[in-house]
C-alpha positions in Angstrom: 64.1 93.0 48.5 66.2 95.3 51.4 67.9 98.0 50.5 72.2 97.6 50.6 74.3 99.0 53.8 72.7 100.1 57.4 73.6 96.4 58.1 70.2 95.3 56.3 70.4 90.8 54.8 69.5 91.0 51.1 69.3 88.0 48.6 72.3 87.7 46.8 71.9 85.2 43.5 75.4 85.4 43.0 76.3 83.4 45.6 74.5 80.4 45.1 75.6 78.4 48.4 75.0 81.6 50.5 72.3 82.9 51.3 73.1 86.7 51.8 76.0 89.1 50.9 78.7 88.2 52.1 79.9 92.1 52.6 75.7 92.6 54.9 76.5 89.6 56.6 79.3 87.6 56.6 79.1 84.1 58.4 80.3 83.0 61.9 83.9 81.5 62.4 82.2 78.7 64.5 80.4 78.4 60.9 83.1 78.2 58.8 85.2 76.3 61.8 83.7 73.6 64.1 86.6 73.9 66.3 87.0 77.2 66.4 85.1 77.2 70.7 88.2 74.4 71.7 90.9 76.0 73.4 94.6 75.2 72.5 96.8 74.6 75.2 100.2 76.9 75.6 103.1 77.0 77.8 103.7 79.5 80.1 106.9 80.3 78.4 105.5 80.4 74.9 102.5 82.6 76.2 105.7 84.8 77.8 107.0 85.5 74.8 104.5 86.4 73.3 103.2 88.9 76.0 105.9 90.2 77.7 106.8 93.0 74.5 103.1 93.4 74.7 101.2 93.9 77.7 98.4 96.6 78.5 99.8 96.2 82.3 103.0 97.1 81.8 104.4 100.6 83.0 107.8 101.4 82.0 110.0 104.3 84.0 113.3 105.6 83.5 115.8 104.1 86.1 118.3 106.3 88.6 120.9 105.7 87.4 121.9 105.8 83.8 123.1 101.9 84.5 120.1 100.9 86.2 118.3 101.7 82.3 114.7 101.0 82.5 112.5 99.7 84.8 109.0 97.3 84.1 106.0 97.3 86.3 102.9 95.3 85.8 99.8 96.2 87.6 97.9 92.6 86.7 96.2 90.3 88.8 97.8 87.7 89.9 101.4 90.0 90.0 103.7 89.7 93.5 106.2 92.0 93.2 104.4 94.0 90.3 107.4 93.4 87.7 106.9 91.9 84.5 109.3 89.3 84.6 108.2 85.9 84.1 107.8 84.6 87.7 106.0 87.3 88.4 103.6 87.0 86.0 100.2 86.9 86.6 99.1 86.5 82.7 102.0 83.9 81.7 102.2 81.7 84.8 99.4 78.4 85.2 100.4 78.9 88.9 99.9 82.6 90.3 99.6 83.8 93.7 99.1 87.7 94.8 97.4 89.5 97.8 95.2 91.9 98.3 93.8 94.5 100.2 89.9 94.8 100.3 87.2 97.8 101.0 86.8 96.9 104.6 91.0 96.9 105.7 91.4 93.3 105.5 93.8 90.9 102.8 92.3 88.5 100.6 95.3 85.6 99.1 94.1 84.9 95.2 95.2 81.9 93.6 94.7 80.7 90.1 93.1 77.9 89.3 93.6 74.8 87.0 92.6 76.0 83.6 89.1 74.4 83.8 88.0 77.7 83.0 90.0 78.9 80.6 87.5 81.1 78.1 85.8 82.6 81.0 88.7 83.6 83.6 86.7 85.3 86.0 86.0 81.6 87.0 89.8 80.7 87.1 90.7 81.9 90.2 90.3 81.0 93.6 90.4 84.3 97.0 90.6 82.7 100.1 89.6 85.8 102.9 92.6 86.3 105.6 90.9 87.1 108.1 92.7 86.2 111.4 96.0 87.5 113.4 99.0 87.4 111.8 100.5 84.1 113.1 97.8 82.0 111.8 97.6 84.1 108.2 101.0 83.6 107.9 100.3 79.5 108.3 97.3 79.6 106.2 99.9 81.4 103.2 101.8 78.4 103.5 100.1 75.9 103.6 98.5 77.3 100.6 101.5 78.1 98.6 104.2 76.6 100.1 102.8 73.0 101.4 100.8 72.0 98.6 104.3 72.6 95.9 101.2 75.2 94.4 104.3 77.8 93.8 107.3 77.4 96.8 109.7 79.9 95.5 106.6 82.8 95.5 106.6 81.9 99.6 108.6 85.1 100.7 107.3 87.6 98.5 103.3 86.5 99.3 104.0 87.0 103.1 106.0 89.8 102.8 103.5 91.2 100.9 100.8 90.3 103.3 102.7 92.7 106.4 102.5 94.7 104.4 98.7 94.6 103.5 98.2 94.1 107.2 100.7 96.6 109.0 98.6 99.3 105.9 95.3 97.1 108.1 96.2 98.5 111.3 97.4 102.2 110.5 94.5 102.4 108.6 92.0 100.9 111.9 94.0 103.2 114.6 95.4 100.8 116.3 99.1 101.6 115.8 100.5 105.2 114.4 102.1 105.4 111.4 105.4 105.0 111.0 106.7 108.5 111.4 109.7 109.9 108.3 113.0 110.9 108.8 114.5 114.3 108.3 117.3 114.8 105.9 119.8 116.3 106.5 118.8 120.1 105.3 120.3 123.4 105.0 119.4 126.1 108.4 117.3 129.2 107.3 118.2 132.0 109.3 
């Protein structure tokens, strides 16, 4: 027989129904429960209740005044406004839309697909390249987000984020000049 420890298996006569000792060779979850591989669908609001206070994407920042308190930001994919709220959450909502800049100074619209790919989240999103001029891209975003009743409440936020990405990409390409920063009214030094 093999020695104990090091993850080695050993025959255990005290367990007649199990071939190996439970501390050395644990049964897989699928062996204990054959229904383990089936995913359970929960509502978006319940998912938000589970995630809202405990997520690795949340960044808390103290407000500028006593009244504003703590502001919660989120850096998750699918969150258009980067705010940690139920409306904008890319994790809790089954439908989410986001615009992001790529390395080639272009923008991409990412939307979540149906929950057929619940076990493989990477396959559960569709990316649409936004390469055309601004008016055509505006129409594309509206058709993807608003017209087909996907998330009409996010249309203005997605368009606002795209306009920021579009301007940043044009500055990076050298087509337009950056907006000059206004100098404050400081005291003159003599």
